[in-house]
Steps between C-alpha positions, in 0.01 A plus 500: 500500500237769464140463615256629241232693688149364463210579732178303442318729743536780243382315190474158335660655190822696545742634242839648577817609327816366662868466420632143490864435408532855367196465273172683553207260468125521545361237733135420550366279779138394484284249680317239294185427699413192294828318569560679832857590411700815455629554148790703362572692180848642430562734206768733372432860393375379162238281667674179399545233761329218680134483601282279714772348717351321799675581828611159625702458817873441525574486127657744251190643332670612179714190441315397182521856361880533480495637144228754580624635833622859474727454804734246662387313809151384586194557718398261777206472740659414835372473857600788724518281809428148624140589594399554136228257383599226256317679217446876514147633496381834367611703804828310557686654204704793626437401860598139573628425149719738305572543131877537466737588218827306514803603294660236279765425767241488781286269287798270433571484874130435577495217243814343649364527852165340415619264226275657236611492137 
């Protein structure tokens, strides 16, 4: 499991290039003030990928994009400890809630542990 670094204190719109499962991808996190949620875009070097994915808690964010994902595994928004609020606010991402990449095997284990299909 790898935590993807995001720091809301820097900006409400952050783009980074990161290696996931041996594939370099461009990830963009941005805060939607209207819906009060963080959003995610993931793209390969050609700019193809997934856009406008709402960061929801405790669920594989790219599950419905299996055919479009440029890498194996998935990204999850998970609490960093038991003091995290039920729903993360603007400043909780990167602090009390983390955005994590799980490999395919880690994701399978996570699904078994939590009974998520």
